[in-house]
Every structure is written in C-alpha cells, then in structure tokens.
C-alpha positions in Angstrom: -8.1 116.1 -122.6 -9.4 112.6 -122.4 -7.3 112.0 -119.4 -8.9 115.0 -117.7 -12.4 113.8 -118.5 -11.6 110.3 -117.2 -10.2 111.8 -114.0 -13.3 114.0 -113.5 -15.5 110.9 -114.0 -13.6 109.0 -111.4 -13.7 111.9 -109.0 -17.5 112.1 -109.5 -17.8 108.4 -109.0 -15.8 108.7 -105.7 -17.9 111.6 -104.5 -21.0 109.5 -105.3 -19.6 106.5 -103.4 -18.7 108.8 -100.5 -22.2 110.2 -100.5 -23.7 106.8 -100.7 -21.5 105.6 -97.8 -22.5 108.6 -95.8 -26.1 108.0 -96.5 -25.7 104.4 -95.5 -23.9 105.4 -92.3 -26.7 107.8 -91.6 -29.4 105.2 -92.2 -27.5 102.8 -90.0 -27.1 105.3 -87.2 -30.8 106.2 -87.5 -31.8 102.6 -87.2 -29.4 102.1 -84.3 -31.0 105.1 -82.5 -34.5 103.8 -83.2 -33.6 100.4 -81.7 -31.9 102.1 -78.7 -35.0 104.2 -78.1 -37.3 101.1 -78.2 -34.9 99.2 -75.8 -34.8 102.2 -73.4 -38.6 102.5 -73.6 -39.0 98.8 -72.7 -36.6 99.1 -69.8 -38.5 102.2 -68.5 -41.8 100.3 -68.7 -40.3 97.3 -66.8 -38.9 99.5 -64.1 -42.2 101.4 -63.8 -44.1 98.1 -63.4 -41.7 96.9 -60.8 -42.0 100.1 -58.8 -45.8 100.0 -58.9 -45.7 96.4 -57.8 -43.3 97.3 -54.9 -45.6 100.1 -53.8 -48.6 97.9 -54.0 -46.9 95.2 -51.9 -45.7 97.8 -49.4 -49.2 99.2 -49.1 -50.7 95.8 -48.6 -48.3 94.7 -45.9 -48.5 98.1 -44.2 -52.3 97.9 -44.1 -52.1 94.3 -42.9 -49.7 95.3 -40.1 -52.0 98.2 -39.0 -55.1 96.1 -39.1 -53.5 93.4 -37.0 -52.2 95.9 -34.5 -55.6 97.5 -34.2 -57.2 94.1 -33.8 -54.8 93.1 -31.0 -55.5 96.4 -29.2 -59.3 95.9 -29.5 -58.9 92.4 -28.1 -56.9 93.7 -25.2 -59.6 96.3 -24.5 -62.3 93.6 -24.6 -60.3 91.5 -22.2 -60.1 94.4 -19.8 -63.8 95.0 -20.0 -64.6 91.3 -19.5 -62.3 91.3 -16.4 -64.3 94.2 -15.0 -67.6 92.4 -15.6 -66.6 89.1 -13.9 -67.8 88.8 -10.3 -64.8 89.5 -8.2 -64.2 87.6 -5.0 -65.9 89.2 -2.1 -63.7 89.7 0.8 -65.4 89.7 4.2 -63.8 91.2 7.2 -64.9 89.7 10.4 -64.6 91.2 13.8 -62.1 89.7 16.2 -63.6 87.2 18.6 -61.8 88.0 21.8 -63.9 90.9 23.2 
C-alpha cells in the first residue's frame, strides 16, 4: 500500500513537471513569436520608408527632367522668334547693263 502511494506521488510529481515544462515551452514560444512579430514589423517599416524615399527621388528626378526639357524647348522657340525679328539681309536685284 505504501508503495502504491509513493508511486502515485511520483506520478503526480512527473505530471506536474511535464505540465510545468509544457507551460515553460509555451511561454518560450509566446515570447519567441512576440519577438518575431516585432522584428517583422521593424523590417516592414524600413522597407516602406525605403519605398517612399525611392518614389520621392523618382518623382524629383522626373519633374527635374520634364522642367529641363520644357525649358530647352522654350529657349529654342525664343531663338526662332529672335531670328525672325533680326533684320535680314536685303537682296537687290539689278537689271543687266547691256541693253
């Protein structure tokens, strides 16, 4: 009878230890998942910031390119207008002298 009680106590102790290990493992896994979520969130924020910066840089260079192209076209048009305003050489045609 004593032996049976001792065996039951040991079994209960083992079950308690198993439960405690399971609880510890669950707490460990919970902590690991929490750290993984924080890490993934930080990575997502960094990627989002890089994408926004890339879009901003692309927009800046695109606008700069368009403005310089429009400026060059405007200068060409002004040059054509100025050529038309300059006095052109007058060509005179004289009659032949032989008659």
